[in-house]
C-alpha positions in Angstrom: -71.8 -96.3 163.3 -74.8 -98.0 161.6 -74.8 -97.5 157.9 -77.4 -99.0 155.7 -75.5 -100.9 153.1 -75.3 -104.4 151.6 -74.1 -106.9 154.2 -70.8 -107.9 152.7 -69.8 -104.3 152.1 -70.9 -103.4 155.7 -68.7 -106.1 157.1 -65.7 -105.1 154.9 -66.0 -101.4 155.5 -67.3 -101.2 159.2 -63.8 -99.9 160.4 -64.3 -96.9 157.9 -67.8 -96.2 159.2 -66.4 -95.8 162.7 -63.6 -93.3 161.9 -64.0 -89.6 162.9 -63.9 -88.4 159.3 -66.9 -90.6 158.4 -68.9 -89.4 161.2 -68.1 -85.8 160.3 -69.0 -86.6 156.7 -72.3 -88.1 157.7 -73.3 -85.1 159.8 -72.4 -82.8 156.7 -74.3 -85.0 154.4 -77.4 -85.2 156.5 -77.5 -81.4 157.1 -77.1 -80.9 153.3 -80.1 -83.0 152.5 -82.2 -81.1 155.0 -81.3 -77.7 153.8 -80.6 -78.1 150.1 -81.4 -80.0 147.0 -79.0 -82.9 146.9 -78.5 -85.8 144.6 -78.9 -88.8 144.3 -81.9 -89.3 146.6 -80.7 -90.2 150.0 -81.9 -93.7 149.9 -79.6 -94.2 146.9 -76.4 -92.9 148.1 -75.0 -96.5 148.4 -76.8 -97.9 145.4 -73.6 -99.0 143.7 -72.9 -101.1 146.6 -76.2 -102.4 147.2 -76.7 -103.4 143.4 -73.3 -105.1 143.4 -72.6 -107.0 146.6 -69.1 -107.1 147.9 -68.8 -111.0 147.1 -69.9 -110.4 143.5 -67.5 -107.7 142.3 -65.7 -108.5 139.1 -65.2 -105.2 137.5 -64.8 -101.7 138.9 -65.4 -98.5 136.9 -64.4 -95.4 138.6 -66.2 -92.0 138.1 -65.9 -88.7 139.9 -69.0 -86.9 140.9 -72.8 -87.8 140.6 -74.7 -86.0 137.9 -76.1 -82.8 139.4 -79.3 -82.4 137.0 -82.9 -83.3 138.1 -83.7 -86.9 137.8 -80.2 -88.1 136.5 -78.2 -89.5 139.4 -79.2 -92.7 141.1 -75.9 -93.8 142.8 -74.2 -95.5 140.0 -71.4 -93.6 138.1 -72.1 -92.7 134.5 -75.7 -94.2 134.8 -78.9 -92.4 134.5 -82.5 -93.2 135.4 -84.8 -94.9 132.8 -86.3 -92.2 130.4 -83.5 -89.7 131.0 -81.6 -88.5 127.9 -78.0 -90.0 127.8 -75.4 -87.4 129.0 -72.5 -87.1 126.5 -70.0 -89.3 128.4 -72.5 -92.1 128.6 -73.3 -91.6 124.9 -69.7 -92.2 124.0 -69.4 -95.2 126.3 -72.4 -96.7 124.4 -70.7 -95.7 121.1 -67.5 -97.6 122.1 -69.4 -100.7 123.2 -71.1 -100.6 119.7 -67.8 -100.2 117.9 -66.0 -102.9 120.1 -68.6 -105.4 120.6 -71.1 -104.7 117.8 -73.9 -104.2 120.3 -76.5 -101.7 119.2 -77.3 -98.6 121.4 -79.5 -99.5 124.4 -83.0 -98.0 125.1 -82.0 -96.9 128.4 -78.9 -95.3 130.2 -79.6 -97.1 133.4 -76.7 -99.3 134.1 -78.2 -101.3 136.9 -78.1 -104.3 134.6 -74.1 -103.9 134.8 -74.1 -103.6 138.6 -76.3 -106.8 139.1 -73.6 -108.6 136.9 -70.8 -107.7 139.3 -69.7 -104.2 138.0 -69.1 -101.8 140.7 -70.0 -98.3 139.4 -68.1 -96.2 141.9 -68.1 -92.4 142.0 -65.3 -90.8 144.0 -67.7 -88.5 145.7 -71.2 -90.0 146.5 -73.3 -86.9 146.8 -73.7 -83.5 145.1 -75.7 -80.2 145.5 -78.2 -79.8 142.5 -76.6 -77.9 139.6 -73.4 -77.3 141.4 -70.6 -79.9 140.2 -68.1 -80.7 142.8 -70.0 -79.2 145.7 -69.4 -82.2 148.0 -65.7 -82.9 147.2 -63.1 -82.7 149.8 -65.5 -83.5 152.6 -64.4 -87.1 153.3 -66.1 -89.1 150.4 -62.7 -89.4 148.5 -61.1 -90.9 151.7 -64.0 -93.5 151.9 -63.9 -94.5 148.3 -60.1 -94.7 148.3 -60.4 -97.3 151.1 -63.1 -99.2 148.9 -60.6 -99.4 146.1 -57.7 -100.3 148.4 -59.8 -103.0 150.0 -60.9 -104.5 146.7 -57.4 -104.4 145.3 -55.8 -106.0 148.4 -58.4 -108.6 149.3 -59.5 -109.8 145.9 -57.7 -111.2 142.8 -58.3 -111.0 139.1 -60.6 -108.1 139.1 -60.9 -105.6 136.2 -60.3 -101.9 137.1 -61.4 -99.5 134.3 -59.9 -96.1 134.8 -61.0 -93.3 132.4 -59.2 -90.0 132.7 -56.4 -88.8 134.9 -58.6 -88.5 138.1 -59.6 -92.1 138.0 -56.1 -93.2 137.2 -54.6 -91.2 140.1 -57.2 -92.9 142.3 -56.2 -96.4 141.0 -52.5 -96.0 141.8 -52.8 -98.5 144.7 -53.9 -101.3 142.4 -51.3 -104.0 141.6 -51.4 -104.7 137.8 -49.8 -108.1 138.3 -52.9 -109.1 140.5 -55.6 -107.5 138.6 -56.2 -106.1 135.0 -56.0 -102.4 134.9 -57.4 -100.7 131.8 -56.7 -97.1 131.2 -57.9 -94.5 128.7 -58.8 -90.8 128.4 -62.2 -89.8 129.7 -65.3 -90.6 127.6 -66.4 -86.8 127.8 -66.8 -85.1 124.3 -63.6 -83.1 125.2 -61.3 -86.1 125.0 -63.3 -89.2 123.8 -61.8 -89.0 120.3 -58.2 -88.9 121.7 -58.2 -92.5 122.7 -61.4 -93.4 124.4 -63.2 -94.4 121.1 -61.0 -97.5 120.1 -59.8 -98.4 123.5 -61.5 -101.8 123.3 -62.0 -101.9 127.2 -65.2 -104.0 127.1 -64.0 -106.8 125.0 -60.6 -106.7 127.0 -62.5 -106.9 130.3 -64.6 -109.9 129.1 -61.6 -111.8 127.7 -59.8 -111.4 131.1 -62.8 -112.5 133.1 -63.2 -115.7 130.9 -59.5 -116.4 131.2 -60.0 -116.5 135.0 -63.1 -118.5 135.0 -65.7 -115.8 135.5 -68.6 -115.2 133.4 -68.3 -112.2 131.0 -70.4 -109.0 131.3 -73.3 -108.4 129.0 -72.5 -104.8 128.2 
């Protein structure tokens, strides 16, 4: 099956694209875009991969579902388009960066700048119906993104995997902590951020590890 995605990823994931579940998932998603309001825009479903080519991946952050409000989602987990108010979890991420690295709050919640430095901002589910959280779960996306994580964990070395919350941590169980740095904390949502997310130091820890392994640190 021909999927429009960055060349390195296409090569790495082609066996997945040819599997029955992915063909069924594609039919479902196409039909949803025809009949309902779906986010992100169809051209941005694989934006996380297009902005962070397979050969450039240094850090992986795992999210769950795209934002389901108008104008928010653009294919990168936790990220919103320029000019959109910061959702609460993203606000807490920026608060922790400020605390951890002394960097002031940015002007935009658009994290494309991270992706272009080698941070794969991967949601477990890549599409969602407007105003209906979780509406595209259990349709095949999770199987696809599990394979993305498995592939990265097995074929690359010295990546940083950032797992916030129990969902991301379950999804990251395949990662060998002797081969990669696995950073875990509670989710940055307001419900849990002050029970261990604020103070986790993940951004400085990730950069320290990257530098130790001869990679350039991320400008968070």
